[in-house]
C-alpha positions as CSV (number, residue, x, y, z in Angstrom):
1,M,-4.4,44.6,23.1
2,N,-3.6,45.0,19.3
3,T,-6.6,47.2,18.9
4,T,-5.4,49.5,21.7
5,S,-2.0,49.7,20.2
6,L,-3.4,50.7,16.8
7,E,-5.6,53.4,18.4
8,T,-2.6,54.8,20.3
9,T,-0.5,54.9,17.2
10,T,-3.2,56.7,15.2
11,A,-3.8,59.2,18.0
12,S,-0.1,60.0,18.4
13,S,0.2,61.0,14.8
14,G,-1.7,64.1,15.5
15,N,-3.1,64.5,12.0
16,G,-5.8,61.8,11.9
17,D,-4.1,59.6,9.3
18,L,-5.1,55.9,9.2
19,H,-2.2,53.6,10.0
20,R,-3.3,50.4,8.2
21,A,-2.9,47.0,9.9
22,T,-1.7,44.1,7.7
23,F,-4.3,41.4,8.1
24,T,-3.7,37.7,7.3
25,T,-7.0,36.2,5.9
26,S,-7.7,32.5,5.6
27,R,-8.6,31.2,2.1
28,L,-10.9,28.6,3.6
29,L,-13.9,30.8,3.1
30,D,-13.3,31.3,-0.6
31,F,-16.2,29.0,-1.5
32,F,-18.6,30.8,0.8
33,S,-19.1,34.0,-1.0
34,E,-21.2,34.8,-4.1
35,K,-18.2,36.3,-5.9
36,E,-16.1,33.2,-5.4
37,L,-18.8,30.7,-6.3
38,V,-19.4,32.6,-9.6
39,L,-15.7,32.1,-10.3
40,Q,-15.7,28.4,-9.2
41,T,-18.8,27.4,-11.1
42,G,-18.6,29.8,-14.1
43,H,-22.3,30.8,-13.6
44,D,-24.2,33.5,-11.8
45,R,-26.4,33.0,-8.8
46,E,-29.7,32.5,-10.8
47,D,-28.1,29.5,-12.5
48,W,-26.9,27.8,-9.3
49,P,-29.8,25.4,-9.0
50,D,-28.9,24.1,-12.5
51,V,-25.2,23.9,-11.4
52,L,-26.2,21.7,-8.4
53,L,-28.3,19.4,-10.7
54,K,-25.5,19.2,-13.2
55,E,-22.8,18.4,-10.7
56,L,-24.9,15.8,-8.9
57,V,-26.0,14.0,-12.1
58,D,-22.5,14.1,-13.6
59,N,-21.1,12.5,-10.4
60,A,-23.9,9.9,-10.4
61,L,-23.3,8.9,-14.1
62,D,-19.5,8.7,-13.5
63,A,-20.0,6.5,-10.4
64,A,-22.2,4.0,-12.3
65,E,-19.9,3.9,-15.3
66,D,-16.9,3.4,-13.1
67,A,-18.6,0.4,-11.6
68,R,-19.5,-0.8,-15.1
69,V,-23.2,-0.9,-14.5
70,P,-25.9,0.7,-16.8
71,P,-26.6,4.0,-15.0
72,E,-30.0,4.5,-13.4
73,I,-30.4,8.0,-12.1
74,T,-33.4,9.4,-10.2
75,V,-33.9,13.2,-9.8
76,S,-36.4,14.3,-7.1
77,V,-37.6,17.8,-6.2
78,E,-39.5,18.3,-2.9
79,G,-40.2,21.8,-1.8
80,D,-36.9,23.7,-1.8
81,S,-34.8,20.5,-1.8
82,L,-33.1,18.6,-4.7
83,S,-32.1,15.0,-4.5
84,V,-30.2,12.8,-6.9
85,A,-29.9,9.0,-6.5
86,D,-27.7,6.6,-8.5
87,N,-26.9,2.9,-8.7
88,G,-23.1,3.2,-8.5
89,P,-20.7,1.8,-5.8
90,G,-21.5,4.6,-3.3
91,L,-19.3,7.0,-1.4
92,A,-17.0,5.6,1.3
93,P,-17.2,7.5,4.7
94,E,-13.5,8.6,4.4
95,I,-14.2,10.2,1.0
96,V,-17.0,12.3,2.6
97,T,-14.6,13.4,5.4
98,R,-12.0,14.5,2.8
99,I,-14.5,16.5,1.0
100,L,-15.0,18.6,4.1
101,D,-11.4,19.8,4.0
102,F,-11.7,23.2,2.2
103,S,-7.9,23.7,2.1
104,T,-7.6,20.9,-0.5
105,R,-9.2,19.6,-3.7
106,T,-10.6,16.1,-3.6
107,S,-10.9,14.5,-7.1
108,S,-10.2,11.3,-9.0
109,K,-10.0,13.4,-12.2
110,D,-7.3,15.9,-11.4
111,F,-4.0,15.4,-13.3
112,Y,-5.5,12.7,-15.6
113,I,-6.1,13.7,-19.2
114,S,-9.2,11.9,-20.3
115,P,-12.7,12.6,-21.7
116,T,-14.5,13.0,-18.4
117,R,-17.7,14.9,-17.6
118,G,-16.0,17.3,-15.2
119,T,-12.6,18.3,-13.9
120,Q,-13.2,21.0,-11.3
121,G,-12.0,18.9,-8.4
122,N,-14.2,21.0,-6.2
123,A,-17.8,20.0,-7.3
124,L,-19.0,18.7,-4.0
125,K,-17.4,21.6,-2.2
126,T,-19.6,23.9,-4.3
127,V,-22.6,21.7,-3.6
128,L,-21.9,22.3,0.2
129,A,-21.4,26.1,-0.3
130,I,-24.2,27.0,-2.6
131,P,-27.2,26.4,-0.3
132,F,-25.4,28.3,2.5
133,V,-24.8,31.4,0.2
134,L,-28.4,31.1,-1.2
135,S,-29.7,31.3,2.4
136,D,-28.0,34.6,2.8
137,S,-25.2,33.0,4.9
138,Q,-27.6,31.6,7.5
139,S,-27.2,27.8,7.1
140,G,-27.0,25.0,4.6
141,T,-27.6,21.3,4.8
142,V,-26.5,18.5,2.5
143,K,-27.3,14.8,3.2
144,I,-25.3,12.0,1.6
145,E,-26.6,8.5,2.1
146,S,-24.4,5.6,1.0
147,R,-23.2,2.2,2.3
148,G,-25.7,2.2,5.1
149,V,-24.7,5.6,6.5
150,R,-26.5,9.0,6.3
151,H,-24.0,11.9,6.5
152,V,-25.8,15.0,7.6
153,L,-23.6,18.0,6.8
154,T,-24.7,21.4,8.3
155,V,-22.7,24.4,7.1
156,A,-22.0,27.6,9.0
157,V,-19.0,29.9,9.2
158,D,-16.8,31.4,11.8
159,R,-16.5,35.0,10.6
160,I,-13.8,35.9,13.1
161,R,-11.4,33.0,12.2
162,Q,-12.5,33.1,8.5
163,E,-13.2,29.4,8.4
164,P,-16.2,27.2,7.6
165,K,-17.8,25.3,10.5
166,I,-19.3,22.1,9.2
167,E,-21.1,19.8,11.6
168,H,-20.8,16.2,10.4
169,R,-23.4,13.9,11.9
170,Q,-23.6,10.2,11.0
171,E,-26.8,8.1,11.2
172,P,-27.9,4.7,10.0
173,S,-29.4,4.8,6.5
174,V,-31.5,2.3,4.5
175,V,-29.4,3.1,1.4
176,K,-27.0,0.2,1.0
177,N,-26.4,0.4,-2.8
178,G,-25.5,3.5,-4.7
179,A,-25.7,6.9,-3.2
180,V,-28.4,9.6,-2.6
181,V,-27.4,13.2,-2.2
182,T,-30.0,15.7,-1.0
183,V,-29.4,19.5,-1.0
184,S,-31.8,21.5,1.1
185,A,-32.9,25.1,0.8
186,C,-31.5,25.5,-2.7
187,L,-34.6,25.9,-4.8
188,E,-37.6,28.3,-5.1
189,D,-40.7,26.1,-4.8
190,G,-41.8,25.0,-8.2
191,A,-39.6,27.6,-10.1
192,Q,-37.1,25.0,-11.4
193,D,-39.6,22.2,-12.3
194,E,-39.7,22.8,-16.0
195,R,-36.0,23.7,-16.3
196,F,-35.0,20.6,-14.4
197,L,-37.3,18.4,-16.6
198,Q,-35.6,19.9,-19.7
199,R,-32.2,19.3,-18.2
200,V,-33.0,15.7,-17.4
201,R,-34.3,15.2,-21.0
202,N,-31.0,16.7,-22.2
203,Y,-29.0,14.1,-20.2
204,A,-31.1,11.3,-21.7
205,L,-30.4,12.7,-25.2
206,L,-26.6,12.6,-24.6
207,N,-26.5,9.3,-22.7
208,P,-28.3,6.5,-24.6
209,H,-27.0,3.9,-22.1
210,A,-28.6,5.6,-19.0
211,A,-32.1,5.5,-17.6
212,F,-33.5,8.7,-15.9
213,V,-36.5,9.1,-13.7
214,S,-37.9,12.4,-12.5
215,K,-41.3,13.9,-11.8
216,D,-43.7,13.0,-14.6
217,L,-40.7,11.8,-16.7
218,R,-39.3,8.4,-17.4
219,E,-36.4,8.1,-20.0
220,P,-35.3,4.5,-20.4
221,A,-31.9,3.6,-21.9
222,T,-32.1,3.0,-25.6
223,V,-29.0,0.9,-26.1
224,N,-27.8,-2.3,-24.5
225,G,-24.5,-3.2,-22.9
226,D,-22.8,-3.3,-26.4
227,W,-22.7,0.5,-26.6
228,Q,-19.3,1.9,-25.7
229,K,-17.9,5.2,-24.5
230,W,-14.7,6.1,-22.7
231,R,-15.4,5.4,-19.0
232,P,-13.8,7.1,-16.0
233,G,-12.0,3.9,-15.1
234,D,-10.5,3.2,-18.5
235,P,-6.7,3.7,-18.9
236,T,-5.7,7.0,-20.4
237,S,-3.4,7.3,-23.4
238,P,0.2,8.6,-23.2
239,H,-0.6,10.4,-26.5
240,W,-3.0,12.6,-24.6
241,Y,-0.3,14.1,-22.3
242,S,2.4,16.6,-22.9
243,A,5.6,15.8,-21.1
244,E,4.8,18.5,-18.5
245,E,1.3,17.1,-17.9
246,L,2.9,13.6,-17.4
247,R,5.3,15.2,-15.0
248,A,2.5,16.8,-13.0
249,L,0.7,13.4,-12.8
250,I,3.9,11.8,-11.4
251,A,4.2,14.6,-8.9
252,A,0.6,14.0,-7.7
253,Y,1.3,10.3,-7.2
254,L,4.4,11.1,-5.2
255,K,2.4,13.6,-3.0
256,A,-0.1,10.9,-2.4
257,E,2.7,8.4,-1.5
258,Q,4.1,10.9,1.0
259,D,0.6,11.2,2.5
260,G,0.5,7.5,3.2
261,G,-0.5,6.2,-0.2
262,P,1.0,3.1,-1.9
263,V,4.6,3.1,-3.1
264,R,4.7,2.9,-6.9
265,F,7.5,1.7,-9.2
266,V,8.0,3.2,-12.6
267,R,6.6,0.0,-14.0
268,D,3.4,0.3,-12.0
269,F,3.0,3.8,-13.5
270,V,3.6,2.7,-17.1
271,V,1.2,-0.3,-16.9
272,E,-1.7,2.0,-16.1
273,F,-1.7,3.5,-19.6
274,R,-3.6,2.3,-22.6
275,G,-1.6,0.0,-24.9
276,L,1.2,-0.5,-22.3
277,S,0.0,-3.5,-20.4
278,G,2.2,-6.0,-22.3
279,T,5.3,-7.2,-20.5
280,A,7.5,-6.9,-23.6
281,K,6.6,-3.2,-24.1
282,Q,7.3,-2.4,-20.4
283,K,10.7,-4.1,-20.6
284,R,11.6,-2.1,-23.6
285,I,10.6,1.2,-22.1
286,L,12.3,0.5,-18.7
287,G,15.4,-1.1,-20.2
288,E,15.9,1.8,-22.7
289,L,15.9,4.3,-19.9
290,G,17.6,2.2,-17.2
291,L,14.5,2.4,-15.0
292,A,13.9,-1.4,-14.4
293,G,13.2,-1.8,-10.7
294,T,13.2,1.9,-10.1
295,R,10.6,3.5,-7.8
296,L,8.6,6.4,-9.0
297,A,10.0,8.5,-6.1
298,D,13.5,8.0,-7.6
299,L,12.5,10.3,-10.5
300,A,12.4,13.2,-8.0
301,K,15.1,15.2,-6.3
302,D,15.0,18.2,-4.0
303,G,11.2,18.3,-4.1
304,D,10.9,18.3,-7.9
305,V,10.5,15.7,-10.6
306,D,13.3,15.4,-13.1
307,R,12.1,17.1,-16.3
308,E,14.6,15.4,-18.6
309,I,13.9,11.8,-17.5
310,V,10.2,12.4,-17.7
311,A,10.5,13.7,-21.2
312,Q,12.4,10.6,-22.2
313,L,9.8,8.4,-20.5
314,H,7.0,10.3,-22.2
315,A,8.6,9.8,-25.6
316,A,9.2,6.1,-25.0
317,M,5.6,5.5,-23.8
318,Q,4.3,7.2,-26.9
319,R,6.5,5.1,-29.2
320,E,5.4,1.9,-27.7
321,S,1.6,2.6,-27.9
322,R,-0.8,3.6,-30.7
323,P,-2.8,6.8,-30.7
324,V,-6.4,6.4,-29.8
325,K,-8.9,6.6,-32.7
326,P,-11.7,9.1,-32.3
327,E,-14.3,6.3,-32.5
328,A,-13.0,4.9,-29.2
329,L,-14.2,8.0,-27.4
330,G,-17.8,7.0,-27.9
331,K,-20.6,8.2,-30.1
332,I,-24.2,9.0,-29.2
333,G,-25.4,7.8,-32.6
334,E,-27.8,9.0,-35.2
335,K,-30.6,6.5,-34.3
336,H,-30.8,7.6,-30.7
337,I,-30.6,11.3,-31.5
338,R,-33.3,11.0,-34.1
339,A,-35.6,9.2,-31.7
340,K,-35.1,11.8,-29.0
341,L,-35.7,14.7,-31.4
342,K,-38.9,13.0,-32.4
343,D,-39.9,12.7,-28.7
344,M,-39.3,16.5,-28.5
345,Q,-41.9,17.0,-31.2
346,C,-39.6,17.6,-34.1
347,N,-40.9,16.8,-37.6
348,E,-39.2,13.5,-38.4
349,P,-38.4,14.1,-42.1
350,S,-36.8,17.5,-41.1
351,V,-34.1,15.9,-38.8
352,R,-30.6,16.1,-40.1
353,Y,-27.5,14.5,-38.4
354,Q,-23.8,14.8,-39.0
355,C,-20.8,13.3,-37.2
356,L,-17.3,14.8,-37.6
357,S,-14.1,13.3,-36.1
358,G,-10.4,13.9,-36.3
359,T,-7.4,15.1,-34.3
360,D,-6.6,18.5,-33.0
361,A,-3.3,20.4,-33.2
362,E,-1.8,18.3,-30.4
363,H,-2.9,15.1,-32.2
364,R,-5.6,14.3,-29.6
365,P,-8.8,12.8,-31.0
366,Y,-12.2,14.4,-31.0
367,M,-15.7,13.4,-32.0
368,A,-18.4,16.0,-32.8
369,E,-22.1,15.2,-33.4
370,I,-24.5,17.9,-34.7
371,A,-28.2,17.5,-35.3
372,F,-31.1,19.7,-36.3
373,G,-34.9,19.3,-36.4
374,V,-37.9,21.5,-37.0
375,F,-40.7,21.5,-34.4
376,E,-44.2,20.5,-35.4
377,D,-45.4,23.5,-33.5
378,R,-44.1,26.4,-35.6
379,K,-44.8,28.8,-32.7
380,R,-42.1,27.3,-30.6
381,Q,-38.7,29.0,-30.3
382,R,-35.3,27.6,-31.0
383,D,-33.9,25.0,-28.4
384,L,-30.1,24.9,-28.4
385,I,-28.7,21.8,-26.6
386,C,-24.9,21.7,-26.1
387,G,-22.9,18.9,-24.6
388,L,-19.3,18.2,-23.6
389,N,-18.2,14.6,-22.9
390,F,-21.8,13.4,-22.6
391,S,-22.9,16.1,-20.1
392,P,-25.3,18.9,-21.2
393,T,-23.8,22.4,-20.5
394,I,-25.5,25.4,-18.9
395,G,-25.6,27.8,-21.7
396,D,-23.3,28.0,-24.8
397,P,-19.8,26.7,-24.1
398,F,-18.7,27.9,-27.5
399,R,-19.0,31.6,-26.7
400,K,-15.4,32.2,-27.9
401,L,-16.0,30.7,-31.3
402,A,-13.6,32.4,-33.7
403,G,-15.4,34.9,-35.9
404,Y,-18.8,34.7,-34.2
405,Q,-20.5,35.7,-31.0
406,G,-20.8,32.0,-29.9
407,L,-23.1,29.5,-31.5
408,D,-26.0,32.0,-31.4
409,G,-24.0,34.2,-33.8
410,L,-23.1,31.3,-36.1
411,L,-26.7,30.0,-36.2
412,S,-28.1,33.5,-36.8
413,D,-25.6,33.8,-39.7
414,Q,-27.2,30.7,-41.1
415,F,-30.7,32.1,-40.6
416,V,-31.5,30.0,-37.6
417,S,-32.3,32.8,-35.1
418,E,-33.7,32.4,-31.6
419,D,-37.2,32.8,-33.0
420,S,-36.8,29.8,-35.4
421,P,-39.0,26.8,-34.4
422,C,-36.2,24.2,-34.3
423,C,-33.9,22.2,-32.1
424,V,-30.2,22.3,-32.6
425,V,-27.9,19.7,-30.9
426,V,-24.1,20.1,-30.7
427,H,-22.1,17.5,-28.8
428,L,-18.3,17.4,-28.5
429,T,-16.2,14.7,-26.8
430,A,-12.4,14.9,-26.4
431,P,-9.8,13.9,-23.9
432,H,-8.5,17.5,-23.5
433,L,-10.9,20.5,-23.5
434,N,-9.3,23.9,-23.2
435,Y,-11.4,26.2,-21.0
436,T,-11.1,29.9,-20.6
437,D,-12.5,30.1,-17.1
438,R,-12.0,28.4,-13.7
439,G,-15.7,27.2,-13.8
440,K,-15.0,25.4,-17.0
441,S,-18.0,26.9,-18.7
442,T,-16.4,28.3,-21.9
443,L,-14.1,26.6,-24.4
444,A,-11.2,28.1,-26.3
445,L,-11.5,26.9,-29.8
């Protein structure tokens, strides 16, 4: 009926002008186009297999660390499918269901300021969408096996309603511990083998506490349980937040409460931060602001969180806690890096290592480790390995380095061109990384 009405209107104008209709288009398909996936991931189509591997291994490492077990990660490639297994606590069925809602972001990292491997809040959504787009919008299948359940997720779209159609089938699985995620139809047979091996080696370089297994590759952990890094479940520091960022975290808690989550008191909120678990400190903060016995929801009025009281709370929490020293973020360590560069066929006497630490303009800590080694084979070309918060990046994240065209420009200026037979390692860990793009692939420094 609408089509007929439009046609009549156009015909009655008598001059052939187009009378445009105003269409309302769903945003639910945003993930299911090449253009949007490039924006979401920060990488072009040819890099998407690496994006899949990175997202799955990042999640696997985080899961094991959150459970406080030494990570054991297995990466498998079979035909055009990629599979990553971990020894973490696994994914609860309700989390898998929430991931399928493309109108929301599902993440345990959003709104928290901490040195985590990823903060997209949409990683598993891109994992679902990438094989569908790579198949020229025919279909895509992702399997998640965890806690005795195999979730078979088959992706299609309804082009008329502009919505994804995801079939979610559940079957019994032999996987009781950890999780196994398999992405089908995402690889070109054999084309990614060497790239994936190198990426797994890079993960082993940046994570001395983790063991990795892949085709023709075994990378055992090189440190025991005494090695420390900031883990996903560790309390964050009030010194890492601005007052507005703290306000956004409170608003997220209140939204979760409205959606059926637990009711929190201001004291419950304060105690979650590093250095504020002591009863005396909590009493001083709450007493000073008159917030003893106050619910977190009482800080909001008319759909907004009171900016002034949050600013006062933020200042009090910072006064009662100490800033975190850079060393607490974790350090890969010279011994481990030297051993890995030797494994990569670097001449041992040529290896150089330096560690830099300090605080940025917002007084947040950072730790940077840089290493260099010359290959035994002088015909090899330069290998540049970059990492952020113990995760190897895809490409150079320092492309906006002031005064240079990224690390490549800086290295070339130091006579370390792409033809140089050496390996360069640059790793940065910090609770707050300023990115220039939605895919979080490039840092603003």
